[in-house]
Each structure stands twice: as C-alpha cells, then as structure tokens.
C-alpha positions in Angstrom: -0.1 0.0 0.0 2.9 2.4 0.9 4.4 1.8 -2.6 1.0 2.6 -4.3 0.7 5.8 -2.2 4.2 6.9 -3.2 3.5 6.3 -6.9 0.3 8.2 -6.6 2.0 11.1 -5.0 4.8 11.0 -7.6 2.1 11.1 -10.4 0.4 14.0 -8.9 3.6 15.8 -8.7 4.4 15.1 -12.3 1.0 16.3 -13.1 1.6 19.6 -11.4 4.9 20.1 -13.2 3.3 19.3 -16.7 0.6 21.8 -16.1 3.1 24.4 -15.6 2.5 25.3 -11.9 5.3 27.6 -10.7 6.1 29.6 -7.7 4.0 32.8 -8.2 4.8 36.4 -7.0 2.8 37.6 -4.0 -0.1 39.5 -5.3 -0.6 43.0 -4.1 -4.4 43.0 -3.9 -5.9 42.0 -0.5 -9.2 40.1 -0.4 -12.2 41.3 1.5 -12.2 39.9 5.0 -15.7 41.1 6.3 -17.0 37.5 6.2 -14.5 36.4 8.9 -16.0 38.9 11.4 -19.5 38.0 10.3 -19.1 34.3 10.4 -17.1 34.2 13.7 -19.6 36.9 15.2 -16.6 38.9 16.6 -18.9 42.0 16.9 -21.3 40.4 19.3 -20.9 40.4 23.1 -19.4 37.3 24.6 -21.4 37.4 28.0 -18.0 37.0 29.7 -19.6 37.5 33.0 -21.8 34.5 32.7 -18.9 32.5 31.2 -16.7 33.4 34.2 -19.3 32.4 36.7 -19.9 29.1 35.1 -16.1 28.4 34.9 -15.8 29.3 38.8 -18.7 26.9 39.4 -17.2 24.3 37.3 -13.7 24.8 39.1 -15.4 24.5 42.5 -17.1 21.2 41.6 -13.8 19.8 40.3 -11.8 20.8 43.5 -14.5 19.8 46.1 -15.7 16.5 44.4 -13.3 15.0 41.9 -9.9 16.0 42.9 -10.0 14.6 46.6 -10.6 11.2 45.0 -7.9 11.8 42.4 -5.5 12.4 45.3 -6.5 9.7 47.4 -6.0 7.0 44.7 -3.3 8.6 42.8 -5.1 8.7 39.6 -2.5 10.9 37.9 0.0 8.1 38.1 -2.4 5.8 36.2 -3.3 8.2 33.3 -0.4 10.7 33.5 -2.9 13.6 33.0 -3.5 15.9 36.0 -6.0 18.6 35.4 -4.9 22.2 36.5 -6.8 25.3 37.1 -5.3 26.7 33.9 -6.7 23.8 31.9 -10.2 24.3 33.3 -10.3 28.0 32.6 -8.4 27.9 29.4 -9.8 28.8 26.1 -10.5 26.4 23.1 -7.1 25.4 21.5 -6.8 25.3 17.7 -3.8 23.3 16.7 -2.1 23.6 13.2 -0.2 20.6 11.9 1.3 19.6 8.7 4.4 19.5 6.5 6.7 22.5 6.2 5.8 25.4 4.1 2.1 24.4 3.4 0.7 27.7 4.8 0.0 27.0 8.4 1.5 30.3 9.5 -0.1 32.3 6.6 -3.4 30.9 7.7 -3.1 32.3 11.2 -1.8 35.6 9.8 -4.8 35.7 7.7 -7.4 35.0 10.4 -5.9 37.5 12.8 -5.1 40.0 10.3 -1.5 40.1 11.2 0.1 40.6 7.6 2.5 43.5 7.3 2.4 43.9 11.1 5.5 43.6 13.4 4.1 40.4 14.9 3.1 38.6 11.9 4.3 35.0 11.8 7.3 34.5 9.5 6.4 32.8 6.3 8.4 31.5 3.2 9.1 28.8 0.7 11.6 27.2 3.0 10.9 25.7 6.4 10.4 28.8 8.5 8.8 27.8 11.8 11.1 25.9 14.1 9.2 26.8 17.3 5.8 25.9 18.7 4.1 29.1 18.7 1.1 30.0 21.1 -0.9 33.0 19.9 -3.2 34.1 22.7 -5.2 37.0 24.0 -3.4 39.8 26.1 -4.0 43.4 26.9 -1.0 44.5 24.7 1.2 43.0 22.1 4.1 41.2 23.5 6.1 38.0 23.2 6.4 35.5 26.1 9.3 33.1 26.5 8.6 29.4 26.9 10.2 29.3 30.3 7.9 32.1 31.5 4.8 30.3 30.1 5.8 27.1 31.9 6.4 28.9 35.1 3.1 30.6 35.1 0.6 28.5 37.0 -2.3 30.5 35.9 -1.7 29.2 32.2 -2.3 25.7 31.1 1.2 25.1 29.8 3.2 24.3 33.0 3.1 20.5 32.3 5.4 21.3 29.4 8.4 21.5 31.6 8.7 17.8 31.6 10.0 18.0 28.0 13.1 19.8 29.0 14.8 23.2 28.7 15.8 22.5 25.0 12.0 22.3 24.2 11.2 25.5 26.3 13.6 27.3 24.2 11.5 26.3 21.1 8.3 27.4 22.7 7.2 31.0 22.4 4.0 32.8 23.1 2.5 35.9 21.4 -0.1 37.9 23.3 -2.2 40.5 21.6 -5.6 42.2 22.0 -8.0 40.6 19.5 -11.6 39.8 19.5 -11.1 36.3 18.1 -8.3 35.6 20.7 -10.6 36.4 23.5 -12.4 33.2 22.6 -9.7 30.8 21.3 -6.0 30.1 21.4 -4.0 29.2 18.2 -0.9 26.9 18.2 1.4 26.8 15.2 3.8 24.0 15.1 7.1 23.4 13.2 6.6 21.8 9.8 7.2 18.1 9.4 10.4 17.4 7.5 10.6 13.7 6.6 14.5 13.5 6.4 14.9 15.0 9.9 15.4 12.6 12.8 13.8 13.4 16.2 17.1 13.6 18.0 18.2 16.4 15.6 15.4 18.7 17.0 17.0 18.3 20.6 13.7 17.3 22.2 11.0 14.6 21.9 9.0 16.2 19.0 6.4 13.5 18.8 5.7 13.6 22.5 5.2 17.4 22.5 2.8 17.0 19.5 0.9 14.4 21.5 0.6 16.7 24.4 -0.9 19.5 22.3 -3.1 16.9 20.4 -4.6 15.6 23.6 -5.7 19.2 24.7 -6.8 20.5 21.2 -10.5 21.2 20.5 -9.8 21.5 16.8 -7.0 20.3 14.7 -6.2 21.5 11.3 -3.9 19.2 9.3 -2.7 21.4 6.4 -1.3 20.2 3.0 0.0 21.8 -0.1 -0.9 20.4 -3.5 2.7 19.9 -4.3 3.5 18.3 -0.9 1.3 15.2 -0.8 4.0 12.5 -0.2 3.5 10.6 3.1 6.7 9.7 5.0 7.4 8.2 8.3 7.1 11.2 10.5 3.7 12.1 8.9 2.5 8.5 9.4 3.7 8.7 13.1 1.6 11.9 13.5 -1.6 10.3 12.1 -1.0 7.4 14.5 -1.0 10.0 17.3 -4.3 11.4 16.1 -6.1 8.0 16.5 -9.2 8.6 18.5 -9.4 12.2 17.7 -10.8 12.0 14.4 -13.8 14.1 15.4 -11.6 17.1 16.0 -9.4 16.7 12.8 -10.1 18.8 9.7 -7.9 18.4 6.6 -7.1 21.6 4.6 -5.9 21.5 1.0 -4.3 24.9 0.9 -3.0 27.1 -1.9 -5.8 25.6 -4.1 -5.9 28.6 -6.4 -2.6 27.6 -7.8 -4.3 24.8 -9.8 -6.8 24.8 -12.6 -10.2 23.0 -11.6 -9.4 19.8 -13.4 -5.9 19.5 -11.8 -7.4 20.4 -8.4 -9.8 17.5 -8.7 -7.0 15.1 -9.4 -4.9 16.3 -6.6 -7.9 16.1 -4.2 -8.2 12.4 -5.1 -4.5 11.9 -4.6 -4.8 13.4 -1.1 -7.5 11.2 -0.1 -5.6 8.2 -1.6 -2.5 9.2 0.4 -4.4 9.6 3.7 -6.8 6.5 3.4 -4.3 4.1 4.9 -3.7 6.6 7.9 -7.3 7.4 8.8 -9.2 4.1 9.3 -12.6 5.4 10.3 -16.1 5.0 8.8 -16.6 8.7 8.2 -13.2 10.5 7.2 -12.5 14.0 8.5 -14.0 17.0 6.5 -11.6 18.4 3.8 -11.6 22.0 3.1 -10.1 23.2 -0.3 -9.3 26.9 -0.6 -6.4 29.3 -0.4 -6.1 30.7 3.3 -4.1 33.7 3.1 -4.7 37.6 2.9 -4.3 38.1 -0.8 -6.9 37.7 -3.6 -7.4 34.5 -5.3 -5.6 33.9 -8.5 -7.5 34.9 -11.7 -9.6 32.4 -13.6 -10.1 30.0 -10.5 -13.1 28.9 -8.5 -13.1 31.7 -6.3 -16.7 31.3 -5.3 -16.2 27.6 -4.3 -13.0 28.7 -2.3 -15.0 31.4 -0.4 -17.8 28.9 0.4 -15.2 26.4 1.6 -13.5 29.2 3.7 -16.9 30.2 5.3 -17.7 26.6 6.0 -14.5 26.2 7.8 -15.2 29.4 9.8 -18.5 28.1 10.9 -16.8 25.0 12.0 -14.4 27.0 14.1 -17.3 29.1 15.4 -19.2 26.0 16.5 -16.1 25.0 18.8 -16.1 28.5 20.2 -19.9 28.6 20.8 -19.9 25.1 22.6 -16.5 25.8 24.6 -18.2 25.9 27.9 -20.5 22.8 27.2 -17.4 20.9 26.0 -15.5 21.9 29.1 -18.1 20.7 31.5 -18.7 17.5 29.6 -14.9 16.8 29.5 -14.6 17.4 33.3 -17.6 15.0 33.8 -16.0 12.3 31.6 -12.8 12.9 33.7 -14.9 12.5 36.8 -16.3 9.1 35.5 -12.8 7.8 35.0 -11.7 8.9 38.4 -14.7 7.2 40.0 -14.1 4.0 38.2 -10.4 4.0 39.2 -11.4 4.7 42.9 -13.8 1.7 42.8 -11.3 -0.5 41.2 -8.5 0.2 43.7 -11.1 -0.1 46.5 -11.9 -3.6 45.2 -8.3 -4.7 45.0 -7.9 -3.5 48.7 -10.8 -5.3 49.7 -9.8 -8.4 47.9 -6.3 -8.3 49.4 -7.8 -7.9 53.0 -10.1 -10.9 52.6 -7.2 -13.2 51.3 -4.8 -12.2 53.9 -4.2 -14.4 57.0 -1.8 -14.4 59.8 0.8 -16.7 57.9 0.4 -15.3 54.5 3.1 -13.3 52.5 1.5 -10.1 51.7 3.7 -9.6 48.5 2.8 -13.1 47.1 -0.8 -12.6 48.0 -1.1 -9.4 46.2 1.0 -10.5 43.3 -1.4 -13.2 42.7 -4.5 -10.9 42.7 -2.7 -8.3 40.3 -1.6 -11.0 38.0 -5.1 -12.7 37.9 -7.8 -10.1 38.6 -10.3 -12.2 36.8 -9.9 -15.1 39.1 -11.0 -12.8 42.0 -13.7 -11.0 39.8 -12.1 -7.6 40.4 -13.5 -6.0 37.2 -16.7 -8.0 36.9 -17.7 -7.0 40.3 -17.4 -3.4 39.4 -19.8 -4.0 36.5 -22.3 -5.9 38.6 -22.6 -3.6 41.4 -22.4 -0.2 39.9 -23.6 1.6 36.8 -20.2 1.3 35.0 -19.9 0.5 31.3 -17.6 -2.3 30.4 -16.3 -0.1 27.6 -15.1 2.5 30.2 -13.0 0.0 32.1 -9.1 0.6 31.9 -6.7 -1.9 30.8 -6.1 -4.8 33.4 -2.2 -4.4 32.6 -2.2 -0.8 33.6 -2.9 -1.8 37.2 -0.1 -4.3 37.5 2.2 -1.2 36.5 0.2 1.1 38.8 0.6 -1.2 41.9 4.1 -1.7 41.0 5.0 1.8 42.1 2.1 2.2 44.6 2.0 -0.5 47.3 -1.4 -1.6 48.2 -0.9 -0.7 51.9 -0.8 3.1 50.8 -4.6 2.9 50.0 -7.6 2.8 52.3 -11.0 1.3 51.2 -13.6 3.7 50.1 -15.7 3.0 53.2 -12.8 4.6 55.3 -12.7 7.6 53.1 -15.3 9.6 55.0 -15.3 12.4 57.4 -17.9 14.0 59.6 -17.6 17.5 58.0 -16.4 16.6 54.4 -18.7 13.6 53.8 -17.6 10.6 51.6 -15.3 10.7 48.6 -17.6 8.2 46.7 -20.9 10.1 47.5 -19.3 13.5 46.4 -18.0 12.4 43.2 -21.2 10.5 42.3 -23.3 13.6 43.1 -21.1 15.8 40.9 -21.4 13.3 38.0 -25.1 12.8 38.2 -26.4 16.0 39.6 -24.1 19.0 39.7 -22.5 18.9 36.4 -25.7 18.0 34.4 -27.4 20.9 36.3 -24.6 23.3 35.4 -24.6 22.2 31.7 -28.5 22.4 31.7 -28.5 25.9 33.1 -26.1 27.0 30.2 -28.2 25.4 27.6 -31.4 27.1 28.8 -29.7 30.4 29.2 -30.2 30.5 33.0 -27.8 31.9 35.5 -25.0 29.4 35.6 -24.3 29.8 39.3 -27.8 28.5 40.2 -27.8 25.0 41.5 -31.5 24.5 42.6 -32.8 21.3 40.9 -36.1 22.8 40.2 -34.5 25.5 38.3 -31.8 23.6 36.4 -33.3 20.1 36.2 -30.8 18.1 38.0 -30.2 14.7 36.7 -30.3 15.5 33.1 -27.7 13.9 30.9 -25.3 16.3 29.1 -26.7 17.1 25.7 -23.1 17.6 24.2 -20.8 14.7 24.9 -17.1 15.9 24.3 -14.9 13.0 23.8 -11.3 13.7 24.9 -8.5 10.9 25.5 
C-alpha cells in the first residue's frame, strides 16, 4: 500500500509540473475579510460575566468532588494527566499541523489580520517555523518566552516543563488584543520534515505534539498540492491522532494555484494518500481553498473557495460557541474515569484484606491478585454492583504497573474515606457526575444563570446534551 501511495503522489507531482504550476509572485491585492468577522460573530458580546461564573462553578465542583478522589487513589499516576486550574479555565485550543511550508503560519496571519504587522508569523518557501508558537489574548502585544509560560501556574502550559529546557527554548507565546483571541488560542507547530530525525530537534517532537493533540479542541492538518507525499514522520503523526478523528479537519491549501481539473486530481491523490492513515467510517472533513490575505488567482473557482472558507469558519465558530459545554462534559467524563479508578482500587484493597491471613506473605498474595484479577472478579464485580460501562474500564495490565510503584498498603478502602464535615469521597463524586455537572450544563443550555444549583430550576439529573470525547 505504501508503494502505491508513493506512486500516486509522484504522479500527482508530475501532473503539477506538466501543467506548468510554478512559484508565483505575491499579489498586491488584498481580499475582502468582512465574512470572517461576520461568520465568527466577533462584533457580538461574549457574555464574559456568565462564562466566568460558570467556569468558577465548574472549578469549585472539580476541586471539592473530583480532585480529592484523584489524590486519594493517585489517579494521575495511572493516566499521567493531571487537570490544572489553567486547563479548566483555558480557552479552546486550535492546533495547526502539517508538512513544512504548506501555509499554516499564513493561515493564522490571515485569520488574525497580522500581515504587514511587526508580529506577523514569518512565512516563506523554505522551512520557516522552528518553534511551537502559541498565539493568545493579552492586553497588549508582546512575546512571552517558553520558560515564562511554563512557570506561570495561571496558564495551562506548566506541564510542558517535563520535556526539558531544550524544548522550552523552542516554545514561544505571542499575546495581543484581538476579539477572536478572547475566545480561542492558536498553536502553530514546526513543519514536518521527513528527512529529519527526532534527535536532531533536541527534544521529543512526537511527545510534544501528543501533548498538544490531547488538549486541542480543533486540529487543522494542512497540505500543499505539491507536498502530498506521506513519509514516516507524517505516518507517526496520524497514529497519534487516532481517537481524535472528530476534532480533525484536513485543509488542502493554496488551491488557487491549480486549474479546476488538476485540483480534482490532486484532491483524489490526497484522499488516496491519507486513506491508509485514517481508518474510520466517516473521514474527516476536507476544506479546499487558499487561506491567506491576498486575492485568489484569476480564472480559478473563487466562489467555491470562499464557500469552503466560510464553512471552515463556521466549524471554528461551533467549537467556540460550545466551549463551555465541552469543558463541562470533559470534566464530567474525567470524573467518571476517576470514580471507576477509585472503585477498582477499593476492590483490590478489599480482595487483598479478605485473602490475607496471619501466615500469608503479603507480597505473594497481592502479586497473585494483580496477575489474575479475573480469578478474583475484580473487574466483573465493578460492573455488577455499579452503573459502569464495560467499555469505560481501563486496561487490566495498567494496574499491574500502577501497583508496581504504589504499594497496596498506601490505600484505604472507600468505606474509610469519609469524614464528619467533608462527607464521603464516593458520595461527593457521584453527586457531581449525576447532579451537579448536568445541572450546570442544563443551566447554560437554557440560558439561565450558571451559578444556580437548585434542581427545580436547572433540572438536576439530566444527561449532558453535548458529549465531548477527549482521550
């Protein structure tokens, strides 16, 4: 299959050369951008007061009901994903990925109107972006060093310190006052260069990409009609995107460089190249246009390109409009996973206590339980006694590793995790999952005050209307 893909891409490149596609001079005519502000509704009020109140309520629910069980049963050491206040209050993140010089930076410049300004992202025909650049809202235009971003606990980037100082030197933030950045954060990434080894970058490039992929609300994978070849690094990137297909949007950029017939052939070549990498029933949406500030090339399908651009902006606006609902649903899903983890650890503890006797060797007894959990009905008992889906259960092998660094003696059963003033951990997290978070979501959907928690007003017990899948 790889050989067929390579031949197909080679043929598409020959086609472009045969049709005389060459590097064109930058046109001087700027295109009309009024549709960007109109589609993204940048002129409307954002109801920031209601949004801040709902986030504050969400943060309180997380800290009072979910985080205590996280800490008691060391959930972070199982999933390696600790939710910070910065992540709860962060804006939706839009991530730009793809080969070098396909127009990722130009697209950001276009959406934010940065062309010909001192802070426009540098673009060119050669690989130009070597840093991970985070473009975010600020009261004034300024750049922020990566070490400062990682040290600031109010931001959501402090976990990036684990990738080392070499990476932090390749991380830069740009703050600026902009209506769109009040609602979303853009992340521009270094272009993929197939002949470059990871060690040449000086930091774990794929691991850093995975960190941003795990937290992105929308992922734009950008391609150039002349750069459709799929190499090892691009294959690795799409493997990292598994499970995030609903957030992926494919962009065939610089489409006005081709005649309509050639564009159709390249579009087919792109699908053929990506088919082995995206193994889903419904493939990601593909947008075909030219995303930069200048007017479309003459004698091209400008009406089609503009409709595609508006469609992409509507997609982006949908993510912005649903940002609060998505955040609540994500925290609720996280709470469900924490609850399942707590129930499983509790079951391991109970089984261990039941099997122990005065003459037993604790290490041998627990090793047998961890190695053969099905023998002791560890996972089946959770399904039988609680409303847990079998599809939400974690991998059994993960607990062998988990208990390898966390001795069973470090944990108390759930029945002992209660206090007179604070209540029981299990009761609090179940109330948050079944009542408080659905009530908060319901209050937002019905345009009611998000701070209210009265069940008669908000309808406690309703299921979230917008399930937001995040791994």
